[in-house]
N, CA and C atoms of all chains as a GROMACS GRO file, in nm:
protein
  585
    1MET      N    1   1.684   3.125   0.567
    1MET     CA    2   1.690   3.171   0.704
    1MET      C    3   1.554   3.153   0.770
    2PHE      N    4   1.446   3.164   0.690
    2PHE     CA    5   1.313   3.162   0.751
    2PHE      C    6   1.244   3.030   0.722
    3THR      N    7   1.317   2.920   0.729
    3THR     CA    8   1.251   2.795   0.693
    3THR      C    9   1.190   2.726   0.815
    4ASP      N   10   1.237   2.760   0.936
    4ASP     CA   11   1.177   2.690   1.049
    4ASP      C   12   1.139   2.791   1.156
    5ALA      N   13   1.092   2.739   1.270
    5ALA     CA   14   1.034   2.828   1.370
    5ALA      C   15   1.139   2.878   1.469
    6SER      N   16   1.270   2.847   1.444
    6SER     CA   17   1.368   2.886   1.546
    6SER      C   18   1.377   3.037   1.557
    7ILE      N   19   1.350   3.105   1.448
    7ILE     CA   20   1.362   3.251   1.451
    7ILE      C   21   1.260   3.310   1.549
    8LEU      N   22   1.144   3.242   1.563
    8LEU     CA   23   1.042   3.294   1.656
    8LEU      C   24   1.098   3.292   1.798
    9PHE      N   25   1.166   3.180   1.831
    9PHE     CA   26   1.219   3.171   1.967
    9PHE      C   27   1.330   3.273   1.988
   10GLN      N   28   1.408   3.299   1.881
   10GLN     CA   29   1.514   3.400   1.898
   10GLN      C   30   1.453   3.534   1.933
   11ILE      N   31   1.349   3.572   1.858
   11ILE     CA   32   1.288   3.704   1.882
   11ILE      C   33   1.227   3.709   2.021
   12ALA      N   34   1.159   3.602   2.059
   12ALA     CA   35   1.098   3.602   2.193
   12ALA      C   36   1.208   3.614   2.298
   13GLY      N   37   1.320   3.540   2.276
   13GLY     CA   38   1.428   3.545   2.374
   13GLY      C   39   1.486   3.685   2.386
   14ILE      N   40   1.511   3.747   2.270
   14ILE     CA   41   1.568   3.882   2.274
   14ILE      C   42   1.472   3.976   2.346
   15GLY      N   43   1.342   3.964   2.316
   15GLY     CA   44   1.245   4.053   2.378
   15GLY      C   45   1.246   4.039   2.529
   16ILE      N   46   1.248   3.914   2.577
   16ILE     CA   47   1.243   3.894   2.722
   16ILE      C   48   1.371   3.944   2.787
   17ILE      N   49   1.486   3.913   2.724
   17ILE     CA   50   1.614   3.955   2.785
   17ILE      C   51   1.622   4.106   2.790
   18VAL      N   52   1.580   4.172   2.682
   18VAL     CA   53   1.588   4.319   2.680
   18VAL      C   54   1.498   4.377   2.789
   19ALA      N   55   1.380   4.316   2.807
   19ALA     CA   56   1.290   4.368   2.910
   19ALA      C   57   1.353   4.349   3.048
   20LEU      N   58   1.418   4.233   3.069
   20LEU     CA   59   1.482   4.208   3.198
   20LEU      C   60   1.592   4.311   3.224
   21ILE      N   61   1.677   4.330   3.121
   21ILE     CA   62   1.787   4.426   3.139
   21ILE      C   63   1.730   4.563   3.172
   22HIS      N   64   1.620   4.597   3.104
   22HIS     CA   65   1.560   4.729   3.126
   22HIS      C   66   1.518   4.743   3.272
   23THR      N   67   1.446   4.641   3.325
   23THR     CA   68   1.399   4.656   3.464
   23THR      C   69   1.517   4.656   3.561
   24ILE      N   70   1.618   4.569   3.533
   24ILE     CA   71   1.732   4.564   3.627
   24ILE      C   72   1.802   4.699   3.631
   25LEU      N   73   1.829   4.753   3.510
   25LEU     CA   74   1.900   4.882   3.507
   25LEU      C   75   1.817   4.990   3.573
   26LYS      N   76   1.684   4.981   3.558
   26LYS     CA   77   1.600   5.085   3.618
   26LYS      C   78   1.610   5.078   3.770
   27GLN      N   79   1.613   4.952   3.824
   27GLN     CA   80   1.626   4.941   3.970
   27GLN      C   81   1.759   4.999   4.016
   28MET      N   82   1.864   4.978   3.932
   28MET     CA   83   1.996   5.028   3.973
   28MET      C   84   2.003   5.179   3.962
   29GLY      N   85   1.897   5.238   3.906
   29GLY     CA   86   1.895   5.384   3.902
   29GLY      C   87   1.950   5.440   3.772
   30LYS      N   88   1.995   5.354   3.679
   30LYS     CA   89   2.054   5.408   3.554
   30LYS      C   90   1.942   5.410   3.449
   31GLU      N   91   1.865   5.518   3.451
   31GLU     CA   92   1.750   5.525   3.360
   31GLU      C   93   1.792   5.525   3.214
   32GLU      N   94   1.886   5.616   3.179
   32GLU     CA   95   1.912   5.637   3.035
   32GLU      C   96   1.979   5.515   2.976
   33ILE      N   97   2.062   5.444   3.055
   33ILE     CA   98   2.126   5.325   2.999
   33ILE      C   99   2.020   5.219   2.972
   34ALA      N  100   1.919   5.215   3.060
   34ALA     CA  101   1.810   5.119   3.038
   34ALA      C  102   1.739   5.150   2.906
   35GLN      N  103   1.715   5.280   2.881
   35GLN     CA  104   1.651   5.316   2.753
   35GLN      C  105   1.737   5.272   2.637
   36PHE      N  106   1.871   5.296   2.648
   36PHE     CA  107   1.959   5.256   2.537
   36PHE      C  108   1.951   5.106   2.513
   37ALA      N  109   1.951   5.028   2.624
   37ALA     CA  110   1.949   4.882   2.608
   37ALA      C  111   1.822   4.840   2.534
   38THR      N  112   1.710   4.898   2.575
   38THR     CA  113   1.585   4.861   2.506
   38THR      C  114   1.593   4.900   2.359
   39LEU      N  115   1.648   5.018   2.332
   39LEU     CA  116   1.657   5.063   2.193
   39LEU      C  117   1.744   4.969   2.112
   40ILE      N  118   1.858   4.926   2.170
   40ILE     CA  119   1.949   4.838   2.094
   40ILE      C  120   1.881   4.705   2.066
   41GLY      N  121   1.810   4.652   2.167
   41GLY     CA  122   1.739   4.526   2.144
   41GLY      C  123   1.638   4.542   2.033
   42PHE      N  124   1.568   4.656   2.035
   42PHE     CA  125   1.467   4.682   1.932
   42PHE      C  126   1.531   4.685   1.794
   43ILE      N  127   1.648   4.750   1.785
   43ILE     CA  128   1.714   4.763   1.654
   43ILE      C  129   1.761   4.628   1.604
   44ILE      N  130   1.810   4.544   1.696
   44ILE     CA  131   1.858   4.411   1.652
   44ILE      C  132   1.743   4.334   1.589
   45VAL      N  133   1.628   4.334   1.657
   45VAL     CA  134   1.515   4.258   1.604
   45VAL      C  135   1.465   4.323   1.477
   46LEU      N  136   1.472   4.456   1.471
   46LEU     CA  137   1.426   4.526   1.350
   46LEU      C  138   1.510   4.482   1.230
   47VAL      N  139   1.643   4.474   1.249
   47VAL     CA  140   1.730   4.432   1.137
   47VAL      C  141   1.693   4.290   1.095
   48LEU      N  142   1.668   4.205   1.195
   48LEU     CA  143   1.630   4.066   1.164
   48LEU      C  144   1.504   4.062   1.078
   49VAL      N  145   1.404   4.140   1.120
   49VAL     CA  146   1.275   4.137   1.049
   49VAL      C  147   1.291   4.196   0.910
   50ILE      N  148   1.373   4.301   0.898
   50ILE     CA  149   1.388   4.364   0.766
   50ILE      C  150   1.459   4.268   0.671
   51ASN      N  151   1.556   4.192   0.722
   51ASN     CA  152   1.618   4.090   0.634
   51ASN      C  153   1.513   3.992   0.585
   52GLY      N  154   1.425   3.949   0.677
   52GLY     CA  155   1.320   3.856   0.636
   52GLY      C  156   1.229   3.916   0.532
   53LEU      N  157   1.191   4.042   0.554
   53LEU     CA  158   1.102   4.108   0.458
   53LEU      C  159   1.167   4.119   0.322
   54SER      N  160   1.300   4.150   0.320
   54SER     CA  161   1.364   4.166   0.189
   54SER      C  162   1.371   4.031   0.119
   55ASP      N  163   1.394   3.923   0.196
   55ASP     CA  164   1.392   3.790   0.131
   55ASP      C  165   1.255   3.767   0.069
   56LEU      N  166   1.150   3.795   0.148
   56LEU     CA  167   1.014   3.767   0.099
   56LEU      C  168   0.986   3.848  -0.026
   57PHE      N  169   1.021   3.978  -0.023
   57PHE     CA  170   0.985   4.062  -0.139
   57PHE      C  171   1.068   4.024  -0.260
   58ASN      N  172   1.195   3.981  -0.240
   58ASN     CA  173   1.271   3.936  -0.358
   58ASN      C  174   1.206   3.814  -0.419
   59GLN      N  175   1.162   3.721  -0.333
   59GLN     CA  176   1.097   3.600  -0.388
   59GLN      C  177   0.968   3.638  -0.459
   60ILE      N  178   0.892   3.730  -0.399
   60ILE     CA  179   0.766   3.768  -0.463
   60ILE      C  180   0.795   3.830  -0.599
   61LYS      N  181   0.900   3.915  -0.603
   61LYS     CA  182   0.933   3.979  -0.732
   61LYS      C  183   0.965   3.872  -0.835
   62SER      N  184   1.041   3.769  -0.792
   62SER     CA  185   1.082   3.670  -0.893
   62SER      C  186   0.962   3.587  -0.936
   63VAL      N  187   0.870   3.555  -0.846
   63VAL     CA  188   0.759   3.466  -0.884
   63VAL      C  189   0.655   3.543  -0.963
   64PHE      N  190   0.623   3.665  -0.920
   64PHE     CA  191   0.508   3.733  -0.978
   64PHE      C  192   0.546   3.830  -1.089
   65LEU      N  193   0.668   3.816  -1.145
   65LEU     CA  194   0.708   3.896  -1.260
   65LEU      C  195   0.685   4.043  -1.239
   66PHE      N  196   0.711   4.092  -1.119
   66PHE     CA  197   0.690   4.238  -1.101
   66PHE      C  198   0.793   4.315  -1.178
   67MET      N  199   0.755   2.246   0.317
   67MET     CA  200   0.692   2.286   0.444
   67MET      C  201   0.542   2.266   0.430
   68ASP      N  202   0.494   2.154   0.485
   68ASP     CA  203   0.354   2.124   0.458
   68ASP      C  204   0.265   2.192   0.562
   69ILE      N  205   0.140   2.160   0.554
   69ILE     CA  206   0.040   2.234   0.632
   69ILE      C  207   0.062   2.213   0.781
   70LEU      N  208   0.114   2.095   0.818
   70LEU     CA  209   0.132   2.070   0.962
   70LEU      C  210   0.231   2.170   1.020
   71GLN      N  211   0.342   2.191   0.947
   71GLN     CA  212   0.442   2.284   0.999
   71GLN      C  213   0.387   2.424   1.005
   72ILE      N  214   0.308   2.459   0.906
   72ILE     CA  215   0.254   2.597   0.905
   72ILE      C  216   0.162   2.617   1.025
   73VAL      N  217   0.078   2.518   1.052
   73VAL     CA  218  -0.013   2.531   1.167
   73VAL      C  219   0.069   2.536   1.295
   74LEU      N  220   0.176   2.456   1.299
   74LEU     CA  221   0.260   2.454   1.420
   74LEU      C  222   0.325   2.590   1.442
   75VAL      N  223   0.377   2.649   1.333
   75VAL     CA  224   0.439   2.781   1.345
   75VAL      C  225   0.337   2.880   1.397
   76GLY      N  226   0.213   2.870   1.347
   76GLY     CA  227   0.109   2.962   1.393
   76GLY      C  228   0.082   2.947   1.541
   77ILE      N  229   0.075   2.823   1.587
   77ILE     CA  230   0.043   2.800   1.729
   77ILE      C  231   0.159   2.849   1.816
   78ILE      N  232   0.283   2.815   1.773
   78ILE     CA  233   0.399   2.860   1.853
   78ILE      C  234   0.400   3.012   1.861
   79ALA      N  235   0.374   3.076   1.747
   79ALA     CA  236   0.378   3.222   1.745
   79ALA      C  237   0.271   3.280   1.836
   80SER      N  238   0.153   3.217   1.839
   80SER     CA  239   0.048   3.275   1.924
   80SER      C  240   0.084   3.260   2.071
   81ILE      N  241   0.145   3.145   2.106
   81ILE     CA  242   0.184   3.128   2.246
   81ILE      C  243   0.290   3.231   2.283
   82LEU      N  244   0.393   3.244   2.195
   82LEU     CA  245   0.499   3.339   2.226
   82LEU      C  246   0.444   3.480   2.229
   83TYR      N  247   0.344   3.508   2.145
   83TYR     CA  248   0.286   3.644   2.145
   83TYR      C  249   0.223   3.676   2.279
   84ILE      N  250   0.151   3.576   2.333
   84ILE     CA  251   0.085   3.601   2.462
   84ILE      C  252   0.189   3.623   2.570
   85VAL      N  253   0.298   3.545   2.563
   85VAL     CA  254   0.403   3.563   2.664
   85VAL      C  255   0.464   3.702   2.650
   86LEU      N  256   0.490   3.742   2.524
   86LEU     CA  257   0.567   3.865   2.502
   86LEU      C  258   0.482   3.989   2.515
   87LYS      N  259   0.349   3.975   2.507
   87LYS     CA  260   0.264   4.094   2.495
   87LYS      C  261   0.283   4.186   2.617
   88ASP      N  262   0.286   4.125   2.738
   88ASP     CA  263   0.296   4.211   2.857
   88ASP      C  264   0.440   4.256   2.879
   89ILE      N  265   0.535   4.165   2.848
   89ILE     CA  266   0.675   4.197   2.881
   89ILE      C  267   0.726   4.306   2.787
   90ASN      N  268   0.702   4.285   2.653
   90ASN     CA  269   0.766   4.376   2.559
   90ASN      C  270   0.677   4.380   2.436
   91SER      N  271   0.586   4.478   2.428
   91SER     CA  272   0.480   4.468   2.326
   91SER      C  273   0.536   4.491   2.186
   92SER      N  274   0.645   4.570   2.173
   92SER     CA  275   0.694   4.593   2.035
   92SER      C  276   0.752   4.464   1.979
   93MET      N  277   0.820   4.386   2.065
   93MET     CA  278   0.874   4.258   2.016
   93MET      C  279   0.760   4.167   1.975
   94ALA      N  280   0.647   4.177   2.046
   94ALA     CA  281   0.535   4.089   2.014
   94ALA      C  282   0.488   4.117   1.871
   95PHE      N  283   0.487   4.246   1.834
   95PHE     CA  284   0.441   4.275   1.698
   95PHE      C  285   0.544   4.226   1.597
   96PHE      N  286   0.674   4.237   1.631
   96PHE     CA  287   0.775   4.181   1.540
   96PHE      C  288   0.751   4.033   1.521
   97LEU      N  289   0.711   3.967   1.630
   97LEU     CA  290   0.686   3.823   1.621
   97LEU      C  291   0.578   3.795   1.518
   98ILE      N  292   0.473   3.881   1.518
   98ILE     CA  293   0.363   3.860   1.422
   98ILE      C  294   0.414   3.879   1.281
   99ILE      N  295   0.496   3.981   1.261
   99ILE     CA  296   0.548   4.005   1.126
   99ILE      C  297   0.631   3.886   1.080
  100VAL      N  298   0.715   3.835   1.168
  100VAL     CA  299   0.802   3.725   1.127
  100VAL      C  300   0.719   3.601   1.097
  101THR      N  301   0.612   3.578   1.176
  101THR     CA  302   0.527   3.462   1.147
  101THR      C  303   0.464   3.477   1.010
  102GLY      N  304   0.416   3.599   0.980
  102GLY     CA  305   0.358   3.620   0.848
  102GLY      C  306   0.459   3.593   0.739
  103ILE      N  307   0.583   3.637   0.762
  103ILE     CA  308   0.687   3.616   0.661
  103ILE      C  309   0.713   3.467   0.642
  104ILE      N  310   0.724   3.394   0.753
  104ILE     CA  311   0.755   3.250   0.742
  104ILE      C  312   0.646   3.181   0.662
  105ILE      N  313   0.520   3.209   0.696
  105ILE     CA  314   0.411   3.138   0.628
  105ILE      C  315   0.405   3.178   0.482
  106PHE      N  316   0.423   3.307   0.453
  106PHE     CA  317   0.415   3.349   0.313
  106PHE      C  318   0.531   3.293   0.233
  107LEU      N  319   0.651   3.284   0.297
  107LEU     CA  320   0.765   3.228   0.224
  107LEU      C  321   0.742   3.082   0.195
  108SER      N  322   0.676   3.012   0.288
  108SER     CA  323   0.662   2.868   0.266
  108SER      C  324   0.558   2.841   0.158
  109ILE      N  325   0.458   2.928   0.141
  109ILE     CA  326   0.357   2.895   0.038
  109ILE      C  327   0.394   2.954  -0.097
  110ILE      N  328   0.501   3.034  -0.105
  110ILE     CA  329   0.528   3.099  -0.233
  110ILE      C  330   0.580   2.996  -0.334
  111GLU      N  331   0.646   2.888  -0.283
  111GLU     CA  332   0.691   2.787  -0.380
  111GLU      C  333   0.569   2.720  -0.444
  112GLN      N  334   0.468   2.689  -0.360
  112GLN     CA  335   0.350   2.621  -0.415
  112GLN      C  336   0.280   2.711  -0.517
  113VAL      N  337   0.279   2.842  -0.487
  113VAL     CA  338   0.215   2.933  -0.582
  113VAL      C  339   0.291   2.930  -0.714
  114ALA      N  340   0.425   2.923  -0.706
  114ALA     CA  341   0.505   2.921  -0.830
  114ALA      C  342   0.472   2.795  -0.910
  115ILE      N  343   0.454   2.681  -0.841
  115ILE     CA  344   0.422   2.557  -0.914
  115ILE      C  345   0.288   2.573  -0.986
  116ILE      N  346   0.189   2.631  -0.915
  116ILE     CA  347   0.057   2.649  -0.976
  116ILE      C  348   0.068   2.739  -1.099
  117PHE      N  349   0.151   2.843  -1.088
  117PHE     CA  350   0.162   2.935  -1.202
  117PHE      C  351   0.224   2.867  -1.322
  118ASN      N  352   0.327   2.781  -1.297
  118ASN     CA  353   0.385   2.712  -1.414
  118ASN      C  354   0.277   2.630  -1.483
  119LEU      N  355   0.189   2.563  -1.403
  119LEU     CA  356   0.083   2.483  -1.464
  119LEU      C  357  -0.007   2.572  -1.547
  120ILE      N  358  -0.047   2.685  -1.489
  120ILE     CA  359  -0.140   2.775  -1.561
  120ILE      C  360  -0.075   2.823  -1.690
  121GLU      N  361   0.057   2.855  -1.681
  121GLU     CA  362   0.122   2.908  -1.802
  121GLU      C  363   0.128   2.801  -1.910
  122THR      N  364   0.164   2.676  -1.871
  122THR     CA  365   0.172   2.572  -1.975
  122THR      C  366   0.033   2.550  -2.036
  123LEU      N  367  -0.072   2.547  -1.951
  123LEU     CA  368  -0.207   2.528  -2.007
  123LEU      C  369  -0.240   2.644  -2.101
  124GLY      N  370  -0.206   2.766  -2.058
  124GLY     CA  371  -0.235   2.882  -2.142
  124GLY      C  372  -0.164   2.872  -2.274
  125ARG      N  373  -0.037   2.824  -2.269
  125ARG     CA  374   0.038   2.815  -2.395
  125ARG      C  375  -0.025   2.710  -2.485
  126ASN      N  376  -0.069   2.596  -2.424
  126ASN     CA  377  -0.132   2.492  -2.511
  126ASN      C  378  -0.257   2.550  -2.576
  127ALA      N  379  -0.337   2.625  -2.496
  127ALA     CA  380  -0.462   2.679  -2.552
  127ALA      C  381  -0.432   2.806  -2.630
  128ASN      N  382  -0.306   2.833  -2.661
  128ASN     CA  383  -0.250   2.952  -2.726
  128ASN      C  384  -0.326   3.078  -2.686
  129VAL      N  385  -0.344   3.094  -2.553
  129VAL     CA  386  -0.391   3.222  -2.502
  129VAL      C  387  -0.270   3.317  -2.505
  130SER      N  388  -0.294   3.442  -2.542
  130SER     CA  389  -0.178   3.531  -2.562
  130SER      C  390  -0.110   3.559  -2.429
  131GLY      N  391   0.022   3.576  -2.429
  131GLY     CA  392   0.102   3.591  -2.310
  131GLY      C  393   0.060   3.710  -2.226
  132LEU      N  394   0.004   3.814  -2.291
  132LEU     CA  395  -0.031   3.936  -2.217
  132LEU      C  396  -0.128   3.902  -2.106
  133TYR      N  397  -0.232   3.820  -2.140
  133TYR     CA  398  -0.334   3.792  -2.039
  133TYR      C  399  -0.274   3.712  -1.924
  134MET      N  400  -0.189   3.613  -1.959
  134MET     CA  401  -0.128   3.531  -1.853
  134MET      C  402  -0.050   3.620  -1.757
  135GLU      N  403   0.029   3.712  -1.817
  135GLU     CA  404   0.114   3.795  -1.732
  135GLU      C  405   0.028   3.886  -1.644
  136THR      N  406  -0.081   3.938  -1.702
  136THR     CA  407  -0.166   4.027  -1.622
  136THR      C  408  -0.228   3.949  -1.507
  137ILE      N  409  -0.272   3.827  -1.536
  137ILE     CA  410  -0.331   3.746  -1.428
  137ILE      C  411  -0.228   3.726  -1.318
  138LEU      N  412  -0.105   3.696  -1.360
  138LEU     CA  413   0.001   3.671  -1.261
  138LEU      C  414   0.021   3.796  -1.176
  139LYS      N  415   0.028   3.912  -1.241
  139LYS     CA  416   0.053   4.036  -1.165
  139LYS      C  417  -0.064   4.066  -1.073
  140ILE      N  418  -0.185   4.041  -1.120
  140ILE     CA  419  -0.302   4.071  -1.036
  140ILE      C  420  -0.298   3.986  -0.911
  141ILE      N  421  -0.263   3.857  -0.929
  141ILE     CA  422  -0.258   3.769  -0.811
  141ILE      C  423  -0.146   3.814  -0.719
  142GLY      N  424  -0.034   3.859  -0.778
  142GLY     CA  425   0.076   3.907  -0.694
  142GLY      C  426   0.035   4.028  -0.612
  143ILE      N  427  -0.037   4.121  -0.676
  143ILE     CA  428  -0.078   4.242  -0.603
  143ILE      C  429  -0.173   4.204  -0.491
  144ALA      N  430  -0.267   4.111  -0.523
  144ALA     CA  431  -0.361   4.071  -0.417
  144ALA      C  432  -0.285   4.006  -0.302
  145TYR      N  433  -0.185   3.927  -0.338
  145TYR     CA  434  -0.104   3.854  -0.238
  145TYR      C  435  -0.036   3.952  -0.143
  146ILE      N  436   0.028   4.054  -0.198
  146ILE     CA  437   0.104   4.148  -0.113
  146ILE      C  438   0.008   4.240  -0.038
  147ALA      N  439  -0.100   4.283  -0.106
  147ALA     CA  440  -0.194   4.373  -0.037
  147ALA      C  441  -0.256   4.300   0.082
  148GLU      N  442  -0.284   4.171   0.064
  148GLU     CA  443  -0.340   4.094   0.175
  148GLU      C  444  -0.242   4.090   0.290
  149LEU      N  445  -0.113   4.066   0.260
  149LEU     CA  446  -0.012   4.060   0.367
  149LEU      C  447  -0.006   4.194   0.440
  150GLY      N  448   0.007   4.302   0.364
  150GLY     CA  449   0.018   4.433   0.427
  150GLY      C  450  -0.104   4.469   0.508
  151ALA      N  451  -0.223   4.442   0.452
  151ALA     CA  452  -0.346   4.481   0.522
  151ALA      C  453  -0.360   4.401   0.651
  152SER      N  454  -0.330   4.271   0.646
  152SER     CA  455  -0.352   4.192   0.768
  152SER      C  456  -0.252   4.232   0.876
  153LEU      N  457  -0.127   4.264   0.834
  153LEU     CA  458  -0.028   4.302   0.936
  153LEU      C  459  -0.066   4.434   1.000
  154THR      N  460  -0.106   4.533   0.920
  154THR     CA  461  -0.140   4.662   0.980
  154THR      C  462  -0.267   4.650   1.064
  155LYS      N  463  -0.361   4.564   1.020
  155LYS     CA  464  -0.482   4.547   1.102
  155LYS      C  465  -0.443   4.484   1.235
  156GLU      N  466  -0.348   4.388   1.230
  156GLU     CA  467  -0.307   4.324   1.354
  156GLU      C  468  -0.245   4.426   1.450
  157ALA      N  469  -0.176   4.525   1.394
  157ALA     CA  470  -0.112   4.625   1.480
  157ALA      C  471  -0.215   4.722   1.536
  158GLY      N  472  -0.342   4.710   1.491
  158GLY     CA  473  -0.443   4.797   1.547
  158GLY      C  474  -0.479   4.912   1.455
  159LEU      N  475  -0.410   4.921   1.339
  159LEU     CA  476  -0.436   5.036   1.250
  159LEU      C  477  -0.534   4.991   1.143
  160SER      N  478  -0.663   4.974   1.180
  160SER     CA  479  -0.756   4.919   1.081
  160SER      C  480  -0.780   5.019   0.968
  161ALA      N  481  -0.768   5.148   0.997
  161ALA     CA  482  -0.789   5.246   0.889
  161ALA      C  483  -0.681   5.230   0.784
  162VAL      N  484  -0.555   5.216   0.828
  162VAL     CA  485  -0.446   5.201   0.731
  162VAL      C  486  -0.465   5.072   0.653
  163ALA      N  487  -0.513   4.967   0.720
  163ALA     CA  488  -0.534   4.840   0.649
  163ALA      C  489  -0.637   4.858   0.539
  164LYS      N  490  -0.743   4.933   0.570
  164LYS     CA  491  -0.845   4.955   0.465
  164LYS      C  492  -0.783   5.033   0.349
  165ASN      N  493  -0.698   5.132   0.381
  165ASN     CA  494  -0.634   5.209   0.272
  165ASN      C  495  -0.549   5.119   0.186
  166ILE      N  496  -0.476   5.027   0.248
  166ILE     CA  497  -0.390   4.938   0.169
  166ILE      C  498  -0.476   4.851   0.079
  167GLU      N  499  -0.587   4.801   0.134
  167GLU     CA  500  -0.674   4.716   0.051
  167GLU      C  501  -0.729   4.797  -0.066
  168LEU      N  502  -0.769   4.921  -0.037
  168LEU     CA  503  -0.822   5.006  -0.145
  168LEU      C  504  -0.715   5.027  -0.252
  169ALA      N  505  -0.593   5.056  -0.210
  169ALA     CA  506  -0.485   5.076  -0.307
  169ALA      C  507  -0.464   4.950  -0.389
  170GLY      N  508  -0.469   4.834  -0.323
  170GLY     CA  509  -0.452   4.709  -0.397
  170GLY      C  510  -0.559   4.694  -0.503
  171LYS      N  511  -0.684   4.724  -0.467
  171LYS     CA  512  -0.792   4.710  -0.565
  171LYS      C  513  -0.770   4.803  -0.682
  172ILE      N  514  -0.727   4.928  -0.653
  172ILE     CA  515  -0.709   5.024  -0.762
  172ILE      C  516  -0.598   4.976  -0.855
  173PHE      N  517  -0.490   4.922  -0.799
  173PHE     CA  518  -0.382   4.874  -0.886
  173PHE      C  519  -0.430   4.757  -0.970
  174ILE      N  520  -0.519   4.674  -0.913
  174ILE     CA  521  -0.568   4.560  -0.991
  174ILE      C  522  -0.653   4.610  -1.106
  175ILE      N  523  -0.741   4.708  -1.076
  175ILE     CA  524  -0.824   4.762  -1.185
  175ILE      C  525  -0.735   4.824  -1.291
  176LEU      N  526  -0.629   4.890  -1.245
  176LEU     CA  527  -0.537   4.954  -1.340
  176LEU      C  528  -0.480   4.849  -1.435
  177LEU      N  529  -0.448   4.731  -1.380
  177LEU     CA  530  -0.390   4.626  -1.464
  177LEU      C  531  -0.494   4.569  -1.558
  178ALA      N  532  -0.621   4.574  -1.515
  178ALA     CA  533  -0.724   4.510  -1.597
  178ALA      C  534  -0.767   4.598  -1.712
  179VAL      N  535  -0.726   4.726  -1.713
  179VAL     CA  536  -0.773   4.820  -1.816
  179VAL      C  537  -0.746   4.768  -1.957
  180PRO      N  538  -0.624   4.724  -1.994
  180PRO     CA  539  -0.606   4.680  -2.133
  180PRO      C  540  -0.695   4.564  -2.168
  181ILE      N  541  -0.721   4.475  -2.072
  181ILE     CA  542  -0.806   4.359  -2.105
  181ILE      C  543  -0.948   4.406  -2.130
  182ILE      N  544  -0.994   4.499  -2.045
  182ILE     CA  545  -1.132   4.548  -2.062
  182ILE      C  546  -1.146   4.615  -2.198
  183THR      N  547  -1.047   4.696  -2.236
  183THR     CA  548  -1.059   4.761  -2.367
  183THR      C  549  -1.060   4.656  -2.478
  184ALA      N  550  -0.978   4.552  -2.465
  184ALA     CA  551  -0.977   4.448  -2.571
  184ALA      C  552  -1.114   4.383  -2.580
  185VAL      N  553  -1.174   4.353  -2.463
  185VAL     CA  554  -1.306   4.286  -2.466
  185VAL      C  555  -1.408   4.377  -2.532
  186ILE      N  556  -1.407   4.504  -2.494
  186ILE     CA  557  -1.509   4.595  -2.549
  186ILE      C  558  -1.490   4.611  -2.699
  187GLU      N  559  -1.362   4.621  -2.742
  187GLU     CA  560  -1.342   4.634  -2.887
  187GLU      C  561  -1.393   4.509  -2.958
  188ALA      N  562  -1.370   4.391  -2.899
  188ALA     CA  563  -1.417   4.268  -2.963
  188ALA      C  564  -1.569   4.272  -2.974
  189ILE      N  565  -1.635   4.318  -2.867
  189ILE     CA  566  -1.782   4.320  -2.871
  189ILE      C  567  -1.830   4.418  -2.977
  190ILE      N  568  -1.766   4.534  -2.981
  190ILE     CA  569  -1.810   4.635  -3.078
  190ILE      C  570  -1.794   4.582  -3.221
  191SER      N  571  -1.682   4.507  -3.242
  191SER     CA  572  -1.660   4.457  -3.378
  191SER      C  573  -1.770   4.359  -3.418
  192PHE      N  574  -1.835   4.291  -3.320
  192PHE     CA  575  -1.943   4.199  -3.359
  192PHE      C  576  -2.070   4.275  -3.397
  193LEU      N  577  -2.087   4.394  -3.333
  193LEU     CA  578  -2.216   4.461  -3.353
  193LEU      C  579  -2.233   4.500  -3.500
  194PRO      N  580  -2.352   4.475  -3.558
  194PRO     CA  581  -2.375   4.514  -3.698
  194PRO      C  582  -2.392   4.665  -3.706
  195THR      N  583  -2.298   4.738  -3.758
  195THR     CA  584  -2.316   4.886  -3.767
  195THR      C  585  -2.325   4.926  -3.915
   0.00000   0.00000   0.00000
């Protein structure tokens, strides 16, 4: 999953879209929904990063005989 | 994944970081973590190749397996401590980064204890008593 740089663009895209949604919702006056949207975007990227970290640590465990 | 791709990933990540820093700073830090993961994943195969070479050389020179394994573990601990320390330092938590480095050093010393005792016993056995 982490062999090329496409994941970087995905994360940047999600970050920008979430920020846009947040500002748009804030202009529309729906504060709490804007907070939820930002939180959901954050969680999506968090899951992505945690999958990457678990791949890395599994590989490290296998190589370094932990 | 040779050095060109790694440098390219680094440059792309820095550009995206600058773009993302003002818009959404938490995503920018995720970007840094993912870049670290990509680079570390790409060099871990090369490290494995180097280790196989070291192990075969060690076996030819019939160095006992314990030392080889300890060396491997020490390098692994340094590898992970470096990753953790650099990421936390990047996030601005330099104190936590120093703590991680200190913990890494202590674990390395902990691993070196049996080797140190073996060396000291060997030296003592040479001394004419």
